[in-house]
C-alpha positions as CSV (number, residue, x, y, z in Angstrom):
1,M,-12.1,-6.8,10.7
2,S,-11.4,-3.6,12.6
3,N,-13.3,-0.4,12.0
4,V,-10.1,1.2,10.5
5,Q,-9.7,-1.7,8.1
6,A,-13.3,-1.4,7.0
7,I,-13.0,2.4,6.6
8,F,-9.8,2.0,4.6
9,K,-11.5,-0.6,2.3
10,A,-14.5,1.6,1.8
11,K,-12.5,4.7,1.2
12,Y,-10.4,3.1,-1.5
13,N,-13.3,0.9,-2.8
14,V,-11.3,-2.3,-2.1
15,G,-14.1,-4.6,-1.0
16,N,-12.8,-8.2,-0.7
17,M,-10.0,-7.7,-3.3
18,I,-7.0,-7.6,-1.0
19,P,-4.2,-8.2,-2.0
20,N,-5.0,-7.6,-5.6
21,P,-7.4,-4.7,-5.9
22,E,-8.6,-2.9,-9.0
23,V,-6.5,0.2,-9.6
24,M,-7.5,3.1,-7.4
25,T,-6.3,6.7,-7.4
26,I,-5.5,9.0,-4.5
27,E,-4.3,12.6,-4.3
28,D,-0.6,12.9,-3.6
29,E,0.2,16.4,-2.2
30,D,3.7,17.8,-2.7
31,M,4.1,20.2,0.1
32,T,7.4,21.6,-1.3
33,N,5.7,23.3,-4.3
34,N,2.0,23.3,-3.3
35,T,1.0,20.9,-6.1
36,S,-0.9,17.7,-6.1
37,K,-1.1,14.8,-8.6
38,R,-3.1,11.6,-8.8
39,I,-1.3,8.4,-8.3
40,S,-2.7,4.9,-8.5
41,V,-2.9,2.3,-5.7
42,V,-2.0,-0.9,-7.6
43,K,-1.4,-3.5,-4.8
44,L,-2.5,-4.1,-1.3
45,A,-1.3,-6.7,1.3
46,T,-2.3,-7.3,4.9
47,T,-0.6,-9.2,7.6
48,S,-2.2,-12.5,8.4
49,E,-3.7,-11.2,11.6
50,G,-5.0,-8.1,9.9
51,K,-3.0,-5.5,12.0
52,H,-1.0,-3.9,9.2
53,I,-1.6,-3.1,5.5
54,A,0.9,-2.3,2.8
55,V,-0.1,-0.1,-0.1
56,G,1.9,-0.2,-3.3
57,Y,1.6,2.7,-5.7
58,S,2.1,3.4,-9.4
59,N,4.9,5.9,-8.5
60,S,7.1,3.1,-7.0
61,L,6.4,3.8,-3.3
62,V,5.1,1.4,-0.7
63,N,3.4,2.8,2.4
64,T,2.5,0.8,5.5
65,F,-0.3,1.6,7.9
66,N,-1.5,0.2,11.3
67,L,-5.0,-0.8,10.7
68,E,-6.0,-0.7,14.3
69,T,-5.0,3.0,14.7
70,G,-5.0,4.2,11.1
71,K,-1.6,5.7,11.5
72,P,1.2,5.4,9.0
73,I,4.1,3.2,9.9
74,G,6.6,3.9,7.1
75,T,7.4,4.6,3.5
76,F,9.7,2.4,1.4
77,Q,11.4,3.8,-1.7
78,G,13.5,0.9,-3.1
79,H,11.9,0.6,-6.5
80,K,12.2,2.6,-9.8
81,S,8.8,1.9,-11.2
82,A,5.2,0.8,-10.4
83,I,4.7,-1.8,-7.7
84,T,3.4,-5.1,-9.1
85,A,3.5,-7.5,-6.1
86,L,3.3,-7.2,-2.3
87,T,3.2,-9.8,0.4
88,Y,4.0,-10.2,4.1
89,D,5.7,-13.2,5.6
90,T,3.5,-15.6,7.6
91,H,4.3,-13.8,10.9
92,G,3.8,-10.3,9.5
93,H,7.4,-9.3,10.3
94,M,8.8,-8.9,6.7
95,L,7.3,-7.3,3.6
96,A,8.4,-8.3,0.1
97,S,7.6,-6.1,-2.9
98,G,8.2,-6.4,-6.6
99,S,7.8,-3.8,-9.4
100,K,8.0,-3.3,-13.1
101,D,11.7,-2.6,-12.7
102,T,11.9,-6.4,-12.2
103,E,13.5,-6.0,-8.7
104,A,12.3,-7.7,-5.6
105,V,12.8,-5.8,-2.3
106,I,12.5,-7.4,1.2
């Protein structure tokens, strides 16, 4: 486990619960109107080699991060409600997500 992965797990109190952690909350800052709100992290998934992590939120977004550098990779906005499932393919090249809107996005 990399230092960034350990720090991420500690920061969000994940422990060994990937990919099905307890609900966690983070601050989501809206820079357009200087407000912030709390959103829940509801699903996590890591690639099999542990290089990337996908984070699914209660607000329907999925963010991906490089666990070696800690830098964000991208944000996915294909769902209309909270994320309920996340998984990477065996090689870590594709990410599938599901949500309460009953849609699956790959």
